[in-house]
N, C-alpha and C positions, 0 to 999 in steps of 0.2 A: 539292828544297825542299819543305817542309811548313809550311803557313801557315793559321792559323785566324784569321778576322776577325770581330769582333763589331760589329753596327750599333748605332745609337741606340736602337732598340726592344729590344735585348737578345738578339735572335737572332744566330746565328753561321753563317759559311760556312766550309767546309773546301776548301782548294785544295792538291793535290799536283802538283808538276811534277818529272819525273825519277824516280829511284828513292828511295822513302822509306817509312817506317813511320809509323802514327799509331794512336791510340787511337779507339775508336768514340764514339758519343755522338749528340745530338740536333742537327740542323743545318737551316738553311733551304736552302742550295745546297751541293752537293758537286761538285767538278770534279776529274778525274783525268787527267792527261797524262803517260803514262809507265808505270812499273811500281810498284804500291803494295800494301802489305799493311796491313790495318786490324785491330787487336785489339779484339774486342768488337762488339756490335750497332750498326748504323748506321741512323738514322731521319731522313729528310730530305724535303723538299717536292719538290726537283728534283736529279736527279742526271745529269751529263754526263760521259762517259768516253772516252778513246782510249788504248788500251794493255791493260795487264793489272792486274786487281784481285783480290786474295785477302782474303776476309773471314772471320775466325775468329769466327763468330756469324751473325747474320741481316742481311739488307739490306732495308730498307722505303723505297720512293720512290714519291711520288705520280705523278711523271712521271720516266721513265728512258729515256735515249737513249746508246747506247754502241757503239763499234767496237773489237773486240779479243777479250779474254777476261775472263770473270767466274766466280769460284769462290767459293761460300760453303759453310760447314760446317753451317748451318741453312737457315732459309727465305729465299726470295726472294718479297717481297710488294710489291704496288703497284696503282696505278690504270691508267696507260697505260705499258707497257714495250715498247721497241723496241731491237732489238740485232742487230748483224751480227758473227758470230765464233763463239766457242766459249763455252757456258754449262754449267756443273756445279754443281748445287744439291744440298746435302747432305740436305735434307728436302723440304719442300713448296714448289711454285710456286703462289702464290695471287694473282690479278690480275683486274681488271675487263677489261683488253685486253692481248693480247700480239701483237707482230709480230717473229718471231725468224727470222733467216736464218743457218743454220749447224749445228753440232753441239750438240744440247741433251741433257743428261743430268739426270734428276730422281731423287733417291734414294728419294722416297716417292711422292707423288701431285701431280696437277694439280687445282686448283680455280679456275674462272673463268667469265666470261661469253662474251667474244670470244676465242678462242684460234686463232691462225694461225701456222703453223710451216713454214718451207721449209728442208728438209735432213733430217738424220738425228735422230729423236727416240727416246730411250729412257727409259721410265718404269718403276719398279719395281713399282708397286702399282696405281694406277688414275687415271682422269681423269673429272671431273665438270664439264661446261660447258653453256651454253646453245647457242653455236655453235662447232663445232670443225672446223677444216680443217688438213690437213697435206698438203704437196706433197713427197714424198720417200719416206722409209722410216720405219716405226714398229715398235719392239719393246716390248712391255709384258705383264706378268703382270697379271691381274685384268681389271676391266671398264671399257670405254670407254662413257660415258653422256652423251648430249647430245641437245637438240632436233633439232639439224640436224647431220650428220656428212658431210663431204667428204673422201675420201681419194684423192688423185692419186698413183698408184704409180710410183716410179722405180726401187725395188728390193724385195727380199723383206721383207714386214712380217708380224709375228706379234702377235696380240691374242687373249687367251683368250676374251673375250665383248664383243660390240658391241651396244648397246641405244640406240635413238634413235627419234625420230618420222620423219624423213626420213634415209635413209642412201643415200649414192652412193659407189660404189667402182669406179675405172677406172684403166687405165694412162694416165699423162700423155703428151700429145703436145707438151708445152712443153719445148723444148731449151735455151732461154736459160739461162745460168749452171750448166747441169748439170755442165760440166767443172770446176766449183769444188768439187764434192763426190764422194766415192767411195761408190757404192751397191752393196752385195753382192747377188748372187743375181738371179733373174729378178723383174720387177715383178708381184708377186702378194700377195694377202693370205690368210694362214692363220688360221682362228679355229674355236673349238669351236662357239659359238653366236652367230648374228646374228639380232636380233629388232627389228622396227620397224613403222611403219605403211606408209610407202611406201619400197620397196627397189629399188634399181637396182644390180646387182652385175656386174662383169667381172673376170676373172683372180682368182677367189676360190675357195679350198678351204675348205669348211665341213662340219662334221658335221650340224648342223641349222640350218635358216633358218625363222624364224617371220615372217609378215607379212600385211598386208592386201592391198595391191597389190604383187605381187612380179614383177620382171623379172630373169631369169638370163640375162645377156649371154654374150658369147663367153668362152672360156677358163676356164669354171667347172667344178668338181667338187663336187657337193653330195650328202650322204647322204640327208637327209629335208627336204622343203620342206612346210611347213604354211601354208595361205593362207586368208584369210577372204573375199576378194572375187575376185581374179584372179591367174593365173599365166601368165607368158609365158616361153618358153625358147628360146634360140638353138640352132640345129641342131648346133652344134659343142660344146655344153656338156653335161655329164653330170649327171643327177639320178637317183639310185638309187630313190628312192621319193617320191611326193607324196601330199598328203592335203588335201582341202577340209574346212575345220572350221567354216564358216559365220560369220555375224556375231555 
């Protein structure tokens, strides 16, 4: 069933129950219960969904809560986005705040303020955020850039370049819900360059690490460390070369 209801002020709500198709448009509230396909861009204040949604276009929602699967051919944009399930975004993910649990694939880049993802994250080009946290595994070409970066490793993660103010990378000891996801490889981060002010790294393989205060914890293999204030190294980690570069 596909139903569009218009209220007295002229704004409309879209409600889809079961298996149905609909055209895009501008709505106040969108509710999906079942399997739906929408042709065209969707712009709404509130989105609530349970099931599967395919959007041939972009989806913009100031508030989104969904369980199931969402696929867009263009951007997913919004204020507060929360979802459990599978998300496949054709181009950009742009959001003030995200809380995703599941498999997330972004065709281009992520731009946001508070980005939190638990599961497998794949991004084709880059991530720009204020605070970024992933608990799981991350695969990305390009730069991850955020003021604060936390990577809790469950599987092999590969990021070309990591740049931030505070960067923390370590294998997670959190076991709850891990059985819901499949993480490939050992829990480690592989990167060409890691650069920040305060760095704490475990299970990290990197060619170059630049930082002010740098802690190289267990399970690391680093080619070169350049530090401005201090460097600490775990006895079980390998640093091929290090250099104090001053303040």
